[in-house]
N, C-alpha and C positions, 0 to 999 in steps of 0.2 A: 855331443853332436846335435841332439834334438834342440838343446837350448840355443845353440848358434844358428840353427835353421830358423827357429821361430823368431829369434831376435832380428835376423836378416830380413824376414818377411814383414816385420812390424812397420818399418818406415813405408813400405809399398802399400800397406793397408791404410796408414794414417794420411798419406799425401793426398789421395783422392778426396778424402773426407774434408781435409783442410781447404782444398780448392773449391769444393762444393759450398762449404760454409762461407768462404770469402766471397764467392759469387752471390750467395743469398744476401749477405750483409750489404754488398755493393748495390744489389737490386733494391733492397729496402731503402737505401739512401737516395736512390734515383727515382723511386716511385712517384713523388710529387711532380717531377718533371714530365713524366709520361702520362699520368692520369688525372692531374689537376687537384683542385682543392678538396673535392669529396673524398678521394682516395687518401689524401694526406690526413684529413681530419679523422677518418675512420681508423687508419693505422695508428695515428696518434693516440686515440682512445684505447685501442687494443694494447699498445705498448705500455700505457700507464696502468692498465689493469694487470698486465704481467708483472710489472714492478711492484704493485700493491700486493698481489697474491704471493709472490716470492718473499717479500719483506714480512708479510703477515706470518708466513710459514716458519720463520725463525722462532716465534713464540707459540703460535698455534699448532705447528706441526712438529718441529724438532723438539721443542720443550713440552708440547702436549697440553698447554693451557687453553681453556676456552676464553678467548680474548675478544671483547666487543668494543674496544676503544681505539682501534687502529685509525679510525677516521679523525681522531683528535689531532694526530700529527699531520695528517693531510691538511686539515683546516689551519693549523698553526703555520705550516709552510706556505699555504695560499695567502694568508693575511700578511705574513712577514715579507713575502715577495712583492705583493701588491703595494704595501706601504713604501717599500724601498723604490719601486718603480715610480710611484707618485712623487717621490722626492728627486727624481731625475737620475737614479742609479741605473747602470746597464744591467741587462738580464743576468749575466754570469755572477756579478756581484750580489744582486738581489737573491739569487739562488743560494749563494754562499751564506748569506745572512739567514735564510730559512734553515739551512743545515745547522748553523751555530745556535739558533733558537731552539731547535728540536733536541739537540744533544743534551744540554743541561736539563731541559724539561723531562726527558726520559730518565736521566740519571736520578733526578730528585723524586720523580713519581714512582720509580722502581723501589725505593726504600720502603714506603708503607704498603704498596700494592702486593709485593711478593711475600708479605707476611700472611696474606690471605690465600686460600686455595678453593678449587672447585667453583661451585655456583656463586659463592660470595665474591671471589675474584672477578668473575664475569660481570656480575652486577655492579661492582665497584668501577670497572673500566667503562661500562655503559654510562654510569653516573658521571664520569669525567668527560665523556663525549657530550652529554647534555649540558654539563657545566660550561664547557668551552663555547657551545652555541649561545648560552644565556649571557655569558660575559661579553661575547662579541656584540650582542644586541645592546647591552647596558653601557659599554664603553663607546658611546656614539661619537664623542669628540675625537676619538682615535681611529675607530674602525668604521665609522659611518652608520652604526646602528643597524636596524633591520633593513634599511635601504641599501646597505653595503657600500663598497668602494667601486667606483667606475674608473677604468683606465683608458688612455687613448688606444686607438686600434693598433693591433700588433704590427710593428713596422717590418718585422722579418719573420714571417711564418716558417720559412725553411730552417732558420736557426733554431726556433722552438722545436720543430720536428726532429732536427738532427740531435739536439740535446736530449730529447726524450728517447730516441733510439740508442744513443750512447749510454744513457742511464740504464736502460733495460738490459743492454748487453753486459754492462758492468755488474748489474744485479744478478744476472744468470751465472756469470763466471764466479762472482763472490759466493753465491749460494752453493754452487757445485764444489768449490774449494772448501767451504765451511763444513759441508757434509762429511768430508773425509779428514777434517782436521781434528786436533785434540779438543778444541772447543766444541765441535760437533759431537764428538764422542761423549763429552761431559754432559751436554744437553740431553743426549739419548739416555745416559745413565740416570739423570735426574728424573726423566719421564718414567723410566722403569721403576724407580723407587728412590724418593728423595732422601729418606733416612739411610738407606744403604749407600747411596752416593756420598753422603756426609761421612759415613763410617770408613770409607776408603780414602778420605782426605780431600774430597772435592768441596770447594767453598761454594755451595749452591746459591747463596745470596749474590755473590759477585758474578757468577756465571749467568744467572737469570737477568741481572741488571745489564750485563753486556749484550745479551740477546735482545733486550728491549731497546737499547741504544742503537744497535745495528739494524733493528727493525724500523725505528722511528725516522732515522735520517733519510733513507730512500723514499719513505712515505711523504715526508715534508717536501722533498725535491719534486715529487710527483704533483703535490698540491700546488707548488709554486709554478710549475710548467702549465698546469691546468688553468691557473689564474691568468697567466700571460696569454694563453691561447684564446680564452673566452672574453678577456678584457674586463671582467668584473668579478667581484666576490661578495656573496651574501651569506649570512650565518647559516641559514637553513640548508644551503647546498654545501658550503665548505665543511660544516660539521654535521652533515646529514647522515642518517643511519645507514643509507646505502653505501657510503664509503667504508663502513665497517662490515656490513653483511656481505657485500660482493666479494671482497678478498677472502672472507671466511669460507664462503661456499666454493669459491674457486680452489681453495686449498683442500677442502674436505671431499670434493667431488670425486677425485680419483685416489691418489695415494699421498697423504700428507707426510712430511718429513723427507721427501725426495725432491730433486730439482725438476724432474719431468712431470710430476703430479700436478703441482700448482701451475706450472707453465701450460700444460695441456688443458687444465681446468679453466684458466683465464682465456685461452683461445676459444674454447668451446662456448663458454658462458657469454663472453663478450660478443661473439658472432650471433648467438641466439638472441641476445638483447637487441642487436641491431635489426635483426629480422622482425622481432616483435614490435620494435619502435616504429618501423615503417609500415606495419600492417595493422596491429591491434595495440596501440601504445598504452591503453588503459590496463592491459594485462602485464605490463613490464614489471611492476613491483610485486604482483601476485606470483611471478615466477620464483621469487626468493622464498615465498612461503611454501610453494609446492616442493622446491628442492630441499628446504629444511626438513619437511615432513619425510621426504624420501630418504634423505641421509640419516635422519634419526631412526627410521624403521630398519634400515640396513645395518646400522651399528648395533641396534638392539638385538637383531638376529645373530650377529657375530659374537656378541657377548653372552 
């Protein structure tokens, strides 16, 4: 009897939540119509931060690796999208190209990277980020070099915003489903003890490469949308250290390995960045250093 009562009540509890969620999504889609370009650009940036934080969490949270190369895929996606747009391709097709570029890149890089662990893995991923920036500067006939690539003004800002919102919603749902899936459980088992996970039949190498691929594709799409929004790409920004540090901090700020932790971290940190940018912009990057020290101290106390 108790089971039937609770089962009967469950739809009544879920329905208001679904209505509220649908209203929130509709509101977010309509924000540019109400509050103009500033609100659209601000929300666009926050949405990309949420996507980057949740995609980072697949490796940095669920798998538990200190990962400093997430910005590499952001930069690859930005350049792939920009070059496709320069050749007259529509934005959806350019973003599809960014996803196709990032997928094999992540699959190939995962082979040597996941032979490393700990600080060595972190330094190797940071090295790849710096290598990506240097290659973008050196391949000037293709990427425009240090001057970067300039694009025509964005002809459809609302399309770019709508795609960013769709990407973020898809990333939230995907991350939530992954946390409760068999792959998510395998990632958690590897974080607890890789040797023990191997002993119970988990192919840790395959699982870690899948995590990197699922992490890379949304980051590349975020980079492509960012390139379309600002209409230019330069190596120092596309492959900037900020694109790796910001998702890391957003993931670690609250509870890594959960959907709500990186999501809340992205909302808090991106809002704080906007406030600092409009008041004391010189302190913006210093915020990362302060947060890194704070998170390091807290984790040292916990251990």
